[in-house]
C-alpha positions, 0 to 999 in steps of 0.5 A: 122467834122466843127460842131460849126464854129462862125463868126464875126457875133456872136457878141463880140465874134467871129473875123472870117468874113464870107468870111474867114471861108469859104476861110479857109475850102477850103484852109484846103481841107474841103467839110463840115461845119457849120455856128452856131453863137450865138443866131445869123443867120446874115449871114446864107444866105450869108455863104450858097451862099460862101459856095456853090460857094465853092463847100462846103457843107453848115449846117446853126445852131445856137449856144443857149446860155443864157448869157455866158452859152452854153445850146446846138447848133441846126442843120438844116438838111433841109430848114424846120429845119432852119425855125424851128430855126428861129421861136424857135430863134425869139419866144425867143428873141422877148419876151426876155427870157431865152432859155431853159436849156437841163434838161428842154428841151422836143423835138427840131425841129417839126420833128426829120429828121429835125434837131440835137441838139448837148449838151456839154459833161454832159449837158444831160444824155445819156438815156434822149437823143432823135434820133437826139439829141447828145453828142459833144465831144472836142478833150481836153474832150476825156478823158471824154469818160473813164467813159461812157459806150460807148458800149451802147452809142457810137453813141450818140458822135460826135467830136465839134471842135469850130471854133472861133479865127484864131490864138493867135493875135485874140484870143486876139483880142476876149478877148477884145471883150469880156471885151468890151461887158461885160464893164470890164478891161481885168484884170478882165474878168472872165473866163467864159466869153471867148472862149479857145485859142485853138477853131482855125480851125485846120486841117482835118488831126490833128483833126482826129489824136485826135479821133484816138482812137474813130473812131465810134465817127468819124463816126458818125459824117460823118453820121451826115453831111450826113443827112443835105442838104440845099438848097436855091434859090437865084434866086426868089422874096420873096417879097409877091408876089400879093396884091389881089386874083391874079397876073391877079388881081393885073394887072387890079386894078393897071390899074384901079387906075393908069387911075382914077389918070391919070384924075385927075393928067392931065386930058383926053387929055395929050397924051405924058403922056397918052403914058408914063402911058401905057408903065409904066404899061407894064413894071410893069406888065412883071417885076413883081412888079403890087403887089409892086406899089399896096402896096404902094398905099395902104399906102399911103391911109391910111396914107391919111385916118388918116391925116398924112403928107408924101413926097414920094422922090427917084427915085421912082419919075421917075414913072408916074404911082407912080404919079397918085397913089399919092405916089409921087407928083414930075411930071415926065413930067413936070421935064423930068423924066426917068422911066428908072432910076427907073425900067427897064428890065435890072436893077439888083436891085428892085426898091425902094420907100422912103416914109418920115413920120413925127415922131409922125406918123411913128409908126401908119403906121408900125403897120398898116403894120404889122396888114394889112400883117400879123405879121408873114410875116412883119419885119422892116430891121435889120441893124449892127452898126461897129467899127469905129476908135473914138468908137474902141479908146474909147471902148479898151482904157476903156478895158486897163484902160485909163483916159479918157483925154488919150483916147481923144488925142489918138483918135485925134493924133492916134499916140502911146506914151506908150505899152499901146496905142500901143497894143490899135492901134495895136487891133483897126486895126483888129477891124476895121469894125467888126459887132458891135451889131444888130441894126435897119435900118432908114425905111426898112421894109419887107413884104414876101411871105412865112412867114417871119422866112423862112428867118431868126430870129427875134428880138425885138429893143427898138422901139417895132417892130419885126426886122430881123436879116438881113441888107438890103445887106443881103435881097437884096442878099436872094432876088435877087442874 
C-alpha cells in the first residue's frame, strides 16, 4: 500500500532517515514498503538490507521529476527491472536532459514483467496505459474517481499514499529544505515546490478506511506488491573478478610479475624477503585478490609510461608484493611492516591502495581506467555532503531573511535572542547530519564485474566522469555485508 515513500536521500525534500522509514513500517505492522526517492537511488542497497533484517518486503524504485513536476513512479519487480531503472535514470542524468513526459512515453522497462509505472491522476489517458502501467490515487483524490468509467478501467488504479515527513514539525523542516533548494525566502516558497502536509506514514487501518468504497483499488495494490520480488546478494565480491582470461591466469601472471620485481628490488639471495613474498602471494590468491593487485599494477604501469609522478601509500605499503610491483616504494622488510595489517583471512574490510597522482595528471589516469576497463563497468565513487552547524545557520538564516552580520553572530554565539533565531536553532538541530547534495569522493573508483548499473545509478559531476549515487560506506556494504 505504501508505494511512494521517500527518505532524506530525496535531497532537500524528504526528512526521514532510511533506518527510520523501516522502523516506522515495523511499528505500524506494515509488511511491504517501496522506496521511491526523487531521481535518486542512493540508499537502495541499505534500504533493502534493513527491510530484509526487519522481515519487510522491499520494493526499490524511484520518483521521476523534472524540477518540481512529478512525472511518474517506477517500481522494480525484479533485479532486471532495478537495473533498468538505474540505466534509465543514468542516461538522463549523465546527459543532463529532462525525463520524458507521460504523454510522450512509449514504454518502460525491457519487459513489462520487470516493473511497474505509476502515474499521477490525470497524467495519462486510461486507454493509453500499457499492461504494467497504473494510475495512483491519493486519499485526497478519491473524489475524482466519480468521473472515471470504473467498470472498464478499475483494474488500472492503485492506492498512492506518499510518505515524505514524520509529523507537522518535520513538514515545517521539509518546507525549509525546499527554500534552501530554491534559494528562496520562506514567505516566497512556491506551493508547487513543496509536498502536502498529509504525506505521512499513516497506519494501514487508516489508509484502508479511506478506500473502503473502492475495494478493487485495494486489491489492485496488493496484487502489484505481490508481483515484486528483489534479491540482493550482500555477501559476494562485486569487483572485477579477473584481470586476464581466468583466475588461474591471474595467479600465474601476478606471481611472475612479483618474482620479476623481487629481483630488481632485493636481488636473488634475500631469503627472508623471498619467504615473505611466497607467503603473501598465497594469501592474496586464497582471498581472491590477484586481479585487484594486477589492476593496480596496470594503472601504475600506465602512469609510468606517461611519466606521471605518483606515490603509493596507506596500508598497502605493508605488502612486499605491492613493493615488488612498484605500486608502493616503501620496503616493508626494512621498516618491519606487517602484511597482516593490510590483508589477512580475518579482516572483514577489503584492502585498499591509496595512490596519489598530481592534479595535472589525475584526470588522464582516470580516463585511462574508463577506457581500459569499459565505461559500463567503471564509475567514480560518490559522496554525500551533509548539513553541518555553520552551513545550517547560514542557509536557514537566509531562508528567514536575516542580514549577514546577524547570521554570523548566531553561528558564533549559538544563542537565540529572538523568536526567529530560536526557530533557526530548533530546526537546525533537526537538520544536523542530513545529506545535503550529491558530491564526489576525493579519489575512489569502482571497477565492477557486472555493468555498474546493476548496483546503482550514475550522475555527472563537474569533473566530467560518470559517478555512482553511492558513497564509500554504501559500496562496502554492497560488496561484503
